[in-house]
Every structure is written in C-alpha cells, then in structure tokens.
N, CA and C of each residue as an Amber inpcrd file, in Angstrom:
protein
   513
 -78.3330000 -34.7230000  31.3700000 -77.1600000 -33.4960000  31.7180000
 -77.2220000 -32.5200000  31.0750000 -77.2080000 -31.1570000  30.9970000
 -77.3440000 -29.8230000  30.0760000 -75.7170000 -29.7050000  29.8100000
 -75.0220000 -29.5560000  28.4170000 -74.0710000 -29.2380000  27.5520000
 -74.1820000 -28.1360000  27.4240000 -73.4160000 -26.8590000  28.0510000
 -72.6720000 -25.6460000  27.7750000 -72.2300000 -25.4990000  25.8430000
 -72.3810000 -24.3780000  26.0440000 -71.9440000 -23.5820000  24.3760000
 -70.1000000 -24.0540000  24.6360000 -69.3930000 -24.1870000  25.5370000
 -67.9120000 -23.8630000  25.8260000 -68.0270000 -25.4000000  25.7790000
 -68.6700000 -26.2470000  26.6530000 -68.4370000 -27.9120000  26.5750000
 -68.8460000 -28.0010000  25.3650000 -69.8650000 -27.7130000  24.5090000
 -69.8570000 -28.2690000  23.1390000 -68.7400000 -27.7680000  22.1310000
 -68.3120000 -26.8630000  22.1390000 -67.5230000 -26.3200000  21.2880000
 -65.8790000 -26.9790000  21.9580000 -66.0940000 -27.0880000  22.8820000
 -64.3700000 -27.9550000  23.6160000 -64.5960000 -29.9290000  22.6570000
 -66.0400000 -30.2350000  23.2940000 -66.0320000 -31.6760000  22.0790000
 -65.7980000 -31.5640000  20.7110000 -66.2310000 -30.4280000  20.2180000
 -66.4380000 -30.2460000  18.4170000 -64.6790000 -30.3360000  18.2430000
 -64.0240000 -29.5870000  19.0660000 -62.4510000 -28.7080000  19.0920000
 -62.0700000 -30.4990000  18.6150000 -62.0920000 -31.1680000  20.1770000
 -61.6760000 -32.9090000  20.3280000 -61.7740000 -33.5480000  19.2570000
 -63.2820000 -33.7130000  18.8810000 -63.7090000 -34.7230000  17.3420000
 -63.1470000 -33.8890000  16.6660000 -62.6880000 -32.6740000  16.0530000
 -61.8860000 -32.3750000  14.9820000 -60.3390000 -33.0110000  14.7760000
 -60.2490000 -32.7190000  15.7070000 -58.4990000 -33.0170000  16.3060000
 -58.2130000 -34.3960000  16.2600000 -59.1210000 -35.3720000  16.7070000
 -59.0000000 -36.4950000  16.8070000 -59.2490000 -37.3080000  15.6150000
 -60.5070000 -37.0490000  14.8030000 -60.4030000 -37.7970000  13.4350000
 -60.0770000 -36.9850000  12.1430000 -59.6540000 -35.8520000  12.2870000
 -58.6500000 -35.0950000  11.5620000 -60.0380000 -34.3280000  10.3790000
 -59.3420000 -33.5940000   9.6720000 -60.7140000 -32.6710000   8.5840000
 -60.8390000 -33.3490000   7.6620000 -59.6230000 -34.4980000   6.6580000
 -59.7880000 -34.8240000   5.4040000 -59.1050000 -34.0570000   4.5240000
 -58.4460000 -33.1430000   5.0830000 -57.5650000 -31.8710000   3.8570000
 -56.1340000 -32.2000000   3.5670000 -55.5460000 -32.7620000   4.3060000
 -54.5530000 -33.2450000   4.6920000 -54.0180000 -33.7320000   3.3950000
 -52.8510000 -33.2730000   2.6030000 -52.0790000 -33.7240000   1.4260000
 -51.7960000 -35.4470000   1.5510000 -51.6530000 -36.2540000   0.4170000
 -51.0280000 -38.1650000   0.7790000 -49.5650000 -37.5820000   1.2100000
 -49.3730000 -38.3770000   2.3750000 -47.8680000 -38.1710000   2.2590000
 -46.9910000 -38.7130000   0.7550000 -45.5790000 -37.8540000   0.5640000
 -44.7760000 -38.5270000  -0.4660000 -44.4890000 -39.6420000  -0.4380000
 -44.6230000 -40.4240000  -1.7190000 -44.1320000 -41.5260000  -1.6820000
 -42.0610000 -41.3710000  -1.8560000 -41.6160000 -42.6760000  -1.0790000
 -39.7920000 -42.3470000  -0.6350000 -39.2060000 -42.3500000  -1.7260000
 -38.5460000 -41.6900000  -1.7880000 -36.7850000 -41.4560000  -2.7630000
 -36.2180000 -42.2500000  -2.7640000 -35.4600000 -42.6210000  -3.4170000
 -34.0020000 -42.8840000  -2.9680000 -33.2740000 -42.2470000  -1.8230000
 -33.3550000 -40.9220000  -2.1720000 -32.3570000 -40.4460000  -1.3020000
 -33.3300000 -40.1610000   0.0090000 -34.3990000 -40.8200000   0.5700000
 -34.6490000 -41.2390000   1.9930000 -34.3360000 -42.3850000   2.3720000
 -33.4570000 -42.8280000   1.7080000 -33.0340000 -44.4440000   2.3120000
 -31.1910000 -44.4520000   2.5140000 -30.6780000 -43.1060000   1.9430000
 -29.6350000 -43.3790000   1.6620000 -29.0260000 -42.2720000   3.1280000
 -27.6270000 -42.5870000   3.0330000 -26.6510000 -42.1200000   4.6010000
 -26.1330000 -41.2440000   3.8250000 -25.6120000 -39.5180000   4.1180000
 -25.6650000 -39.2590000   3.1330000 -24.5020000 -37.8920000   3.8050000
 -23.4390000 -37.8580000   4.3300000 -22.3580000 -38.0290000   3.3470000
 -22.3450000 -39.8630000   4.1480000 -21.6800000 -40.4290000   3.0780000
 -21.5200000 -41.5850000   3.3260000 -19.7940000 -42.1470000   3.7440000
 -19.4620000 -42.4210000   5.1270000 -18.2030000 -42.4700000   5.6720000
 -17.6090000 -44.3710000   5.0650000 -18.2070000 -44.9870000   4.3580000
 -17.7000000 -46.3060000   3.8950000 -18.7710000 -46.5920000   2.6430000
 -18.3480000 -46.6010000   1.5740000 -19.2590000 -47.0900000   0.3890000
 -18.9510000 -48.0330000   0.2100000 -19.8420000 -48.7120000  -0.5660000
 -19.2550000 -50.6560000  -0.9230000 -19.1530000 -50.4160000  -2.3000000
 -18.0200000 -50.5490000  -2.5960000 -18.2140000 -51.4690000  -4.6180000
 -18.7350000 -51.5250000  -5.5770000 -19.8440000 -52.5880000  -4.5930000
 -21.0010000 -53.1140000  -5.1640000 -21.7090000 -52.2500000  -5.3320000
 -21.7930000 -51.4230000  -4.5980000 -23.1910000 -51.0900000  -4.6350000
 -23.2550000 -49.4970000  -6.2040000 -22.2740000 -50.0560000  -6.7080000
 -21.9580000 -48.6610000  -7.9800000 -21.8610000 -49.1900000  -9.1570000
 -22.1440000 -48.4360000 -10.1550000 -22.0370000 -49.3620000 -11.7220000
 -21.2470000 -48.3570000 -12.5990000 -21.0150000 -48.7160000 -13.8910000
 -20.1150000 -48.1290000 -14.1540000 -20.3690000 -46.6360000 -15.4320000
 -21.7210000 -46.7160000 -15.5030000 -21.5680000 -45.6400000 -15.9220000
 -22.3780000 -44.2160000 -15.4000000 -22.0450000 -43.0200000 -15.9400000
 -23.0410000 -41.8420000 -15.4210000 -24.4140000 -41.9060000 -16.2420000
 -25.2570000 -41.8490000 -16.3800000 -26.2000000 -42.2420000 -16.9640000
 -27.7290000 -41.0920000 -16.1410000 -27.5230000 -40.2610000 -15.4110000
 -28.7730000 -39.7890000 -14.1980000 -28.9710000 -38.6880000 -15.1820000
 -29.9390000 -38.6530000 -15.3950000 -30.9560000 -37.3700000 -16.1820000
 -30.5220000 -36.0580000 -15.8550000 -30.6320000 -36.0500000 -14.5630000
 -30.3310000 -34.6430000 -13.9390000 -28.7030000 -34.2070000 -13.3930000
 -28.0630000 -35.6720000 -13.5720000 -26.5340000 -35.0170000 -13.0700000
 -25.7650000 -34.7130000 -14.7250000 -26.3820000 -35.1340000 -16.0140000
 -26.0750000 -34.8730000 -17.0600000 -26.6850000 -33.1420000 -17.5060000
 -27.4980000 -33.0350000 -17.0510000 -28.3620000 -31.7780000 -17.2110000
 -27.5620000 -30.6270000 -16.3260000 -26.6760000 -30.8130000 -15.1640000
 -26.3890000 -30.0420000 -14.3520000 -25.1840000 -28.9400000 -14.8800000
 -25.2350000 -27.7300000 -15.0400000 -24.0270000 -27.1310000 -15.5170000
 -23.1850000 -27.2660000 -14.6490000 -23.3700000 -27.1100000 -13.4830000
 -22.0530000 -27.6740000 -12.6830000 -20.7920000 -28.3970000 -12.9130000
 -21.8540000 -29.7920000 -13.6430000 -21.3590000 -30.9310000 -14.2970000
 -20.5850000 -31.3040000 -15.6720000 -20.4190000 -30.3420000 -16.5130000
 -21.0620000 -30.2280000 -18.0870000 -19.2120000 -30.6660000 -18.7250000
 -18.0580000 -30.6540000 -17.5910000 -17.0750000 -31.0020000 -18.5690000
 -17.1580000 -32.9730000 -19.2860000 -16.4560000 -32.8800000 -20.0220000
 -16.3220000 -34.4620000 -20.2440000 -15.7360000 -35.4310000 -19.7760000
 -16.2380000 -36.3950000 -19.8650000 -15.1850000 -37.3940000 -18.4070000
 -13.7850000 -37.4240000 -19.2210000 -12.9740000 -38.0700000 -18.6740000
 -11.5430000 -37.8930000 -19.3680000 -11.3630000 -39.4730000 -18.5450000
 -12.0640000 -40.6390000 -18.4760000 -11.1570000 -41.5070000 -17.4790000
 -11.7760000 -42.2020000 -16.0660000 -10.8260000 -42.6490000 -15.7790000
 -11.3680000 -43.3400000 -14.4550000 -10.4330000 -43.3410000 -13.1350000
 -10.8420000 -43.5100000 -12.6120000  -9.9670000 -44.0510000 -11.1630000
 -10.6720000 -44.3770000 -10.0920000  -9.6610000 -45.4450000  -8.9470000
 -10.2590000 -45.6940000  -7.5360000 -10.4790000 -44.7020000  -6.3660000
 -11.3580000 -44.6000000  -6.1060000 -11.5910000 -43.1550000  -5.0650000
 -12.1730000 -44.2150000  -3.6650000 -11.7770000 -44.8810000  -2.3670000
 -12.3100000 -45.0970000  -1.4180000 -13.0760000 -46.4950000  -1.8780000
 -12.0460000 -47.1790000  -3.1370000 -12.5920000 -48.5680000  -3.3250000
 -13.4320000 -48.5050000  -3.8360000 -13.7800000 -47.2470000  -4.8240000
 -14.6760000 -47.4430000  -5.5740000 -14.3990000 -46.6050000  -7.1170000
 -14.7080000 -47.7500000  -8.0210000 -14.4500000 -47.0090000  -9.1180000
 -15.2640000 -45.6720000  -9.7830000 -14.4200000 -44.6150000 -10.0660000
 -14.9360000 -43.0220000  -9.9830000 -14.8440000 -42.7530000 -11.6770000
 -15.7380000 -42.4610000 -11.8220000 -15.6690000 -41.7110000 -13.7770000
 -14.8620000 -40.0340000 -12.9450000 -14.1270000 -39.5750000 -13.6150000
 -13.8350000 -38.4350000 -13.7130000 -14.0910000 -37.1190000 -14.3610000
 -14.4460000 -36.1720000 -14.0350000 -15.4470000 -35.5410000 -14.8860000
 -14.4540000 -33.8760000 -14.3340000 -13.6610000 -33.2120000 -15.3910000
 -13.1100000 -32.1040000 -14.8160000 -11.9190000 -32.8880000 -13.9730000
 -12.1630000 -32.0910000 -12.9720000 -11.0010000 -32.5230000 -11.5160000
 -11.8340000 -33.2420000 -10.8940000 -12.9330000 -33.7980000 -10.9640000
 -13.9900000 -33.9970000  -9.6880000 -14.1620000 -36.0660000  -9.9450000
 -14.3130000 -36.0270000  -9.3300000 -14.9340000 -37.8270000  -8.9720000
 -16.1850000 -38.0020000  -8.9510000 -16.5940000 -38.9130000  -9.8180000
 -18.0660000 -38.7620000  -9.4670000 -18.3270000 -40.5800000  -9.7800000
 -19.2970000 -41.0430000  -8.6900000 -19.4540000 -42.8230000  -9.3060000
 -21.0740000 -42.9010000  -8.8060000 -22.3020000 -43.2340000  -9.9630000
 -23.4850000 -43.5140000  -9.9320000 -23.6090000 -44.6790000  -9.2950000
 -24.3220000 -44.9700000  -8.2650000 -24.9130000 -45.9410000  -7.6070000
 -25.5820000 -46.9340000  -8.8380000 -26.8090000 -47.8490000  -7.7680000
 -27.5580000 -49.1550000  -8.6420000 -28.7360000 -48.5540000  -8.7530000
 -28.6960000 -47.5990000  -7.9070000 -30.6890000 -46.8380000  -7.7070000
 -30.5120000 -45.4480000  -8.7230000 -29.3960000 -45.0140000  -9.3280000
 -29.2090000 -43.8230000 -10.2730000 -28.7150000 -42.7630000  -9.3760000
 -28.4870000 -42.6140000  -8.4150000 -28.1590000 -41.6940000  -7.5530000
 -26.4300000 -41.1580000  -8.0420000 -26.0880000 -40.1380000  -8.1670000
 -24.7950000 -39.8020000  -8.3900000 -24.0250000 -39.3520000  -6.9340000
 -22.5660000 -39.4150000  -7.0050000 -21.8690000 -39.2730000  -5.4070000
 -20.6200000 -38.8840000  -6.0110000 -20.4630000 -37.5490000  -5.4510000
 -19.1190000 -36.7990000  -5.2830000 -17.7160000 -37.6040000  -4.6290000
 -16.8970000 -38.0220000  -5.5540000 -16.1770000 -38.8320000  -4.1170000
 -14.7140000 -38.1100000  -4.5420000 -14.4370000 -36.4830000  -5.0280000
 -13.5510000 -35.8660000  -4.4660000 -13.0560000 -35.0410000  -5.7490000
 -12.0480000 -34.1560000  -5.3220000 -11.5980000 -33.0140000  -6.4590000
 -10.2200000 -33.4030000  -6.2450000  -9.6400000 -34.0590000  -7.6440000
  -7.8680000 -34.1560000  -7.8210000  -7.2820000 -32.7410000  -6.8130000
  -6.1160000 -33.4670000  -5.9540000  -5.2560000 -32.1960000  -5.6330000
  -5.9440000 -31.5160000  -4.2440000  -7.0000000 -31.8440000  -4.1260000
  -7.7590000 -31.0240000  -2.7510000  -8.6720000 -32.3490000  -1.7040000
  -9.3940000 -33.2730000  -2.5520000  -9.2610000 -34.1170000  -1.2120000
  -9.9060000 -35.1530000  -2.1840000 -10.0190000 -36.6150000  -0.8050000
 -10.9210000 -37.7830000  -1.5590000 -11.6570000 -38.4290000  -0.4360000
 -12.5800000 -38.7710000  -0.9600000 -13.3260000 -39.8590000   0.0320000
 -12.5600000 -40.7710000   0.5640000 -12.9110000 -41.0140000   1.9330000
 -11.3790000 -42.3360000   2.3400000 -10.1950000 -41.7290000   3.0300000
 -10.2350000 -40.3710000   3.0220000  -8.8950000 -39.8730000   3.2370000
  -8.7800000 -38.4760000   4.1060000  -7.8520000 -38.7970000   5.2040000
  -8.3200000 -37.8910000   6.2780000  -9.7150000 -37.5670000   6.8130000
 -10.1610000 -38.4200000   7.0810000 -11.9640000 -38.2160000   7.1990000
 -12.7270000 -37.7900000   6.5300000 -12.2260000 -37.7230000   5.0850000
 -13.1140000 -37.0760000   3.9340000 -14.4890000 -38.1050000   3.4440000
 -15.6710000 -37.8150000   3.2410000 -16.8930000 -38.7650000   3.1110000
 -17.4760000 -38.1470000   1.6310000 -17.6190000 -39.1350000   0.8990000
 -18.3630000 -38.8770000  -0.2720000 -20.1400000 -38.9950000  -0.0530000
 -20.1860000 -37.7570000  -1.0510000 -21.8470000 -37.2390000  -0.5440000
 -22.1980000 -37.1970000  -1.5350000 -23.5070000 -36.6730000  -2.0260000
 -24.3450000 -36.9800000  -2.9000000 -24.1540000 -35.8680000  -3.8000000
 -24.1980000 -35.7530000  -5.1090000 -23.6130000 -35.1350000  -6.7930000
 -25.3250000 -34.7540000  -6.6430000 -26.0170000 -35.8620000  -6.7000000
 -27.5270000 -35.2110000  -7.7320000 -28.4590000 -37.0450000  -7.1880000
 -29.0990000 -36.8260000  -6.5840000 -30.3760000 -37.9020000  -6.6260000
 -30.4760000 -38.7530000  -7.8340000 -30.8150000 -39.3440000  -7.9920000
 -31.7780000 -40.0510000  -9.1340000 -33.0790000 -39.1520000  -9.5990000
 -33.6120000 -39.2650000  -8.7620000 -35.3740000 -38.6830000  -8.7620000
 -35.3200000 -37.1270000  -7.9410000 -34.9850000 -36.2540000  -8.4410000
 -34.7560000 -35.0270000  -7.1600000 -36.2750000 -34.5230000  -7.0670000
 -36.6300000 -34.3770000  -5.9870000 -37.8510000 -33.8480000  -5.6680000
 -38.1630000 -31.9590000  -4.6690000 -38.5820000 -31.4390000  -4.9280000
 -39.1030000 -30.1320000  -4.5110000 -39.2030000 -30.4480000  -2.4430000
 -38.0350000 -30.1130000  -1.8950000 -37.9290000 -29.9530000  -0.2990000
 -36.8060000 -30.8830000  -0.5710000 -36.2620000 -31.9060000  -1.2090000
 -34.6430000 -32.0810000  -0.7360000 -33.3830000 -32.1410000  -0.3520000
 -33.4110000 -32.7760000   0.0520000 -31.8080000 -31.4900000   0.6860000
 -30.6680000 -32.3010000   0.8550000 -29.4740000 -32.4290000   0.8640000
 -28.5150000 -33.2190000   0.8680000 -26.7770000 -32.6790000   0.9840000
 -26.1120000 -33.4650000   1.7070000 -24.8580000 -33.0240000   2.0040000
 -24.3340000 -33.4210000   0.3910000 -23.2670000 -33.1070000   0.1990000
 -22.6090000 -32.9670000  -1.2900000 -21.3270000 -33.4680000  -1.0560000
 -21.0580000 -33.7830000   0.2570000 -19.5900000 -34.1910000   0.5820000
 -19.5060000 -33.8920000   2.1220000 -18.2820000 -34.3460000   2.8560000
 -17.9630000 -33.8150000   3.5390000 -16.6270000 -33.6960000   4.0540000
 -15.7550000 -32.6660000   4.3980000 -14.4460000 -32.8520000   4.1690000
 -14.2720000 -31.5420000   5.6360000 -14.4270000 -31.5420000   6.6690000
 -14.0500000 -30.6450000   7.9600000 -13.2370000 -29.7110000   7.2440000
 -13.4490000 -28.7460000   7.4430000 -13.2080000 -27.0410000   6.7540000
 -13.0780000 -26.9660000   5.2510000 -13.1760000 -28.1680000   5.3360000
 -12.8590000 -27.7900000   3.0890000 -14.4120000 -28.0740000   2.2500000
 -15.2780000 -28.7530000   2.6450000 -16.1250000 -29.1000000   2.2930000
 -17.2210000 -29.3060000   2.8860000 -18.4960000 -28.4520000   3.2850000
 -19.3530000 -28.6560000   4.2820000 -20.4020000 -28.1050000   3.6310000
 -20.4160000 -28.6210000   2.0320000 -21.9990000 -27.8510000   1.4720000
 -23.2510000 -28.7110000   1.5960000 -24.6400000 -27.8980000   1.8330000
 -25.6610000 -28.8260000   1.8000000 -26.4150000 -27.9570000   0.3710000
 -27.1130000 -29.0480000  -0.2720000 -27.9340000 -28.6410000  -1.4470000
 -29.7410000 -28.9880000  -1.8040000 -30.2740000 -28.0270000  -1.6090000
 -31.7810000 -28.0000000  -1.6590000 -32.2580000 -28.1260000  -2.8000000
 -33.3430000 -28.6480000  -3.0840000 -34.0740000 -28.6030000  -4.7000000
 -35.1210000 -27.4830000  -3.6310000 -35.0720000 -26.1900000  -4.0250000
 -36.3140000 -25.3560000  -4.2380000 -37.3910000 -25.0620000  -4.9490000
 -37.3940000 -25.8320000  -6.3320000 -38.3150000 -25.9320000  -7.1320000
 -38.3200000 -26.7230000  -7.9690000 -39.3370000 -27.3290000  -8.3790000
 -39.1330000 -28.3570000  -9.3960000 -40.3100000 -28.8830000 -10.1360000
 -39.9860000 -29.3400000 -11.1700000 -41.2930000 -29.9770000 -12.1460000
 -40.8520000 -31.2460000 -13.0450000 -41.0700000 -31.8840000 -14.1370000
 -40.3610000 -32.7200000 -14.4720000 -39.3310000 -32.3190000 -15.3730000
 -39.2170000 -31.1200000 -15.7520000 -38.4640000 -31.0410000 -16.9590000
 -36.7000000 -30.1760000 -15.9320000 -36.9660000 -29.5700000 -14.9050000
 -35.7980000 -28.6980000 -14.5950000 -36.2100000 -28.5430000 -12.8160000
 -34.9390000 -28.2250000 -12.1130000 -35.2210000 -27.7330000 -11.0190000
 -34.1010000 -26.8820000 -10.5600000 -34.4310000 -26.6720000  -9.4770000
 -33.7940000 -25.4110000  -9.1920000 -32.4440000 -26.0760000  -7.8630000
 -31.3360000 -25.4680000  -8.0070000 -30.6970000 -26.0690000  -7.0390000
 -30.7040000 -24.6170000  -5.9130000 -30.0860000 -24.8210000  -4.7420000
 -29.5300000 -23.8130000  -3.9830000 -28.3160000 -24.4160000  -3.3630000
 -27.2180000 -24.1190000  -3.1030000 -25.8530000 -24.6260000  -2.1030000
 -25.4090000 -23.4770000  -0.9310000 -25.5220000 -24.2540000  -0.2080000
 -24.9010000 -23.1420000   1.2280000 -23.6610000 -23.5730000   1.9780000
 -23.0820000 -23.0990000   2.2370000 -22.1940000 -23.9260000   3.8190000
 -21.8200000 -22.7840000   4.3050000 -21.5500000 -23.5570000   5.7660000
 -21.1980000 -22.8920000   7.2410000 -20.0440000 -22.7000000   7.0260000
 -19.4570000 -22.7080000   5.8450000 -17.9760000 -22.3210000   5.8970000
 -17.8440000 -20.7920000   5.5640000 -18.9090000 -20.5680000   4.5550000
 -19.5630000 -18.9880000   3.6170000 -20.5770000 -18.8850000   4.0980000
 -20.7240000 -18.3070000   5.3840000 -22.2120000 -18.0750000   5.7800000
 -22.9790000 -17.1950000   5.2030000 -23.9360000 -16.7510000   4.5250000
 -24.8900000 -16.0320000   3.9970000 -24.9080000 -15.9180000   2.4510000
 -24.0400000 -16.8870000   2.0260000 -23.7430000 -16.9510000   0.5520000
 -25.0400000 -18.0930000   0.1040000 -25.2700000 -18.0280000  -1.1200000
 -26.5880000 -19.2610000  -1.7280000 -26.1400000 -19.0620000  -2.8920000
 -25.8310000 -19.9540000  -3.4680000 -25.1890000 -20.6580000  -4.6110000
 -26.5890000 -21.0630000  -5.9800000 -26.9510000 -20.4870000  -6.4960000
 -28.2680000 -21.0270000  -7.2510000 -27.9740000 -21.2910000  -8.9030000
 -28.3740000 -22.8500000  -8.6970000 -28.6570000 -22.9860000 -10.3730000
 -29.5910000 -23.9140000 -10.6520000 -29.8490000 -23.8400000 -12.1560000
 -31.0770000 -24.3980000 -12.4660000 -30.6270000 -25.6380000 -13.4380000
 -31.3130000 -26.8570000 -13.1120000 -31.1060000 -28.0660000 -14.0840000
 -32.0220000 -28.7310000 -14.8370000 -31.7510000 -28.6400000 -16.1590000
 -32.2530000 -29.2800000 -16.7110000 -31.8380000 -30.9120000 -17.2110000
 -33.3230000 -31.4630000 -16.9160000 -32.8250000 -33.0910000 -17.1500000
 -32.7640000 -33.6670000 -19.1540000 -31.5110000 -34.1330000 -18.8260000
 -31.4020000 -34.6120000 -20.0040000 -32.2820000 -36.1070000 -20.3850000
 -33.1020000 -35.8410000 -21.1010000 -33.4190000 -37.3340000 -21.6730000
 -32.7050000 -37.7050000 -22.8190000
C-alpha cells in the first residue's frame, strides 16, 4: 500500500501527540498549600502550634507589629499581632483567624484563611479568609526566588484594585 504525503503527516502528528516531545518541564512537587482546605470552615486545634516562626510571615510588611499575647478563636489558640489573630499549623503555614472588632473565624460564617504558606512558590494563590461582604481577598505569588516573593492581593469587593507587596524571607 502506498502512503500519501497527507497520510504520512497525519501519522507523524499522531505519533508526536501520543509519544510526547520530551520537552515538557517536570511536575512540581506538592507543597503544604496543595493539601490544604482554604479557607477552612472548621480548624482543628491539634493542627496548630504555639509559635509564629514562618520566615515568610515574619518578613511580610503587612504583619510587622509585635505580638501582644494570645486569645482563643474558633477553638484555636491564636497570637494577637496588632488587631489581627494568627496561628501557625504544624507544617509551618500561618492562618488568619480574624481582626479584633471586625470578624472572627467561626462567628457568623467567617472562615480562617491562609496568611502565609510555609513554602510559597510562584503561581500559588489562596484565600486569606472568607467572610461574605467583609473579607473575600485572594493572594497570589507573582514572582519568587529563594529570598523574596511578590504578592498580589485582589478582592471582588473592590474590583480592579490590586495590592502588591514584596516579602523578604527572614531566617
């Protein structure tokens, strides 16, 4: 049987499609972020530790106030930083549990969200918290290297506004 040029081209395309080209980048390994439920409707106190030592959280200009004590929010002991409540899980991810006088996780449908993953990477995004009509922010890592990341935060409550900040890892 004779093969025409068109038939040969289809056969070549099919073999490349099925066999792959071998130029795809390897799959990135999972981070703690990949396995999290964010925001979390029911945090488990046993998943959290007492210290906030995530080097990315400590380098975030948005969280530079000195801790002023602890409180319990949604059954979890949280650290008070300024007016905000934070807790770090066993994997090193820091969660935002509320803002004094505004909202608290577990009250009126408010859910704790992620303040900073243990190992943020380029392309990661997460909800910082979820309180309908109050906090619906989504943060994304738009640039990253071993020492700093650039975060962009948006919210449907203020369309078109993008808050950008650079975070330097504090080791």
